[in-house]
Steps between C-alpha positions, in 0.01 A plus 500: 500500500837464671625148540607362835785246514386170355604296803277698732204468264527126468586438863211709630256329264631158599461560871120494506503256789745718688267797454229303675743447787548879528847488347454828315701747701353807334133404509245492785372165622210392276170405664423130548328369182181294509531119492466319170567778248750463216744724317386536138674347202598845367734553792765261379399502135594865468865399524468406133521868421790744505695591814308825554176304489636263763563799727144617447360154567711465812335813640160365401580172675581683821170683476311171458671350801437807714136499392457141613538325162723220624481262795752277672366172634630170628504195270590137553836443319366161387255670260771713340717388207830655384505739207492328160804716419766424765754777555752323724749221448570246777734630769810304602494634854181454699634695797366834376149361455514336842586837654214657304258231618604550861440875470147429375450258787614745767385834359212401275444574132525876466458531123212320322553289193301576186275236342234458232221249453628188330385520136408131476443375856210630703570599861875513438747785450826566321784709638594817318789563736596405854604138447741492793241643740248244376749213540597616849135517608437158345790344692391669821142377458345842528282716272668734258395865474412575138365773275282370216498681165346436161778455249569329166786261425699767319444755775594240760839455335550875482394552861759246613764683302409832659514342844839345420647838410491599867667179618875478538542123539421390145813415303567632152408171333172478695404845374605402148298178516197695617548745211496193277164394641358847442638489146328165441175637641500768230563797728639796312866591552416843646290331767781256580725804546247643742444173683868431563619862510750441219593668171480353151872421498464285813204310353710438188773350718249283683358379169847415375521258793154344530455465124825303476515305825189278533285544810566144616874570507451825693272324748749214540772752586280696740514847654881535487504804732872567448477475122408835353401622158849494335555131565151403383570698183830311468318167531236605246769613255676164527174307451405719206834426330481126575135399554594134463661505847162546671470124530833492681375774731184305581703185564728691735213660689316170540792378710420769754121500488504371859631847594831354620648826373354847536368697205816711464704181468253353252538812289876452499450141386270613220742768385786252491287253305428748218860606457535492119851357515390195696443199278129444439362239736792529745485671837745693717732285708409519868809551717494348846748412774576155641201519736257572217450867583434700183754772428367624170456417133767485230430606141772441240493698176751499214660823622376522855454301820241631742437396859174611662534483878224365719466626855771627739709185454491548123624857537791378712572242230519776237751688717704179526498450122602863445796459736607179322489644146852654497648165603299320234622745237861432601447123485342540156795708379751240621298226332498693173875564520559130560277403208683738264851408606 
């Protein structure tokens, strides 16, 4: 059997809800299913097999939906709980969610969320995916459109991963943290590859981060949308070489737990705190002007001085320092000549 590109396999499997909203451009509109039916457990569970099997199961899923094997209905958001395996970190900027909520308010919820019966609470549900749609409906005080499926804990984690593969807004560390949760749930590596549409080398890189940097530190930093894989690998390498500095990192991050800085800035603080040349227990020197505005952080090493700028003003400060360096070098040379004379 020829293999289609992995991204298309995972994305098409993850967009079950979108299929019910007639998002398949190459398929006819399926007939309206009867109320109250469920999609069987084998639908998502088949993702525990190889990629070719996932393609086969995706086609089977479409057939079930078209035959009336799934039903979208309205549920009270108050009887729905979040997934026991969260896949998002808190966002610094609430503007994007506010825009999303307003679109739901004005245009309605076009794509259903996916839920299962709560395993330990009768008459309640747990979200498989669609947390933002659920939260928007909850805040708006209106029912949420949902598709109920029968699914195990392990399959729930995998289903979320498949859904996430088609989303562009998750940061690298959020995907890595979710891979960690799948790892902890005992999901096989090949199924994590399928769920996140990644190769074994990428999973190895993710593991090199989440197996070194504790989850509480990652969560304290946050989404860090401007911090990509290379810098997380840099942080993990520094922590791995000097694990004793984790306490310094936690102390630094606790100062900003009120979210006075965004997650990208908190990452910079964490990276500065694990610098192996910084004396254990000490922290970078915060540079500020006479009005108290922060310009950056200064790290002094035996053979290096590093200034990490903070914000536009910090960048201007770096330009100022760069322009002053030739003059400082001349002053230093004169001082040395005077001392040696």
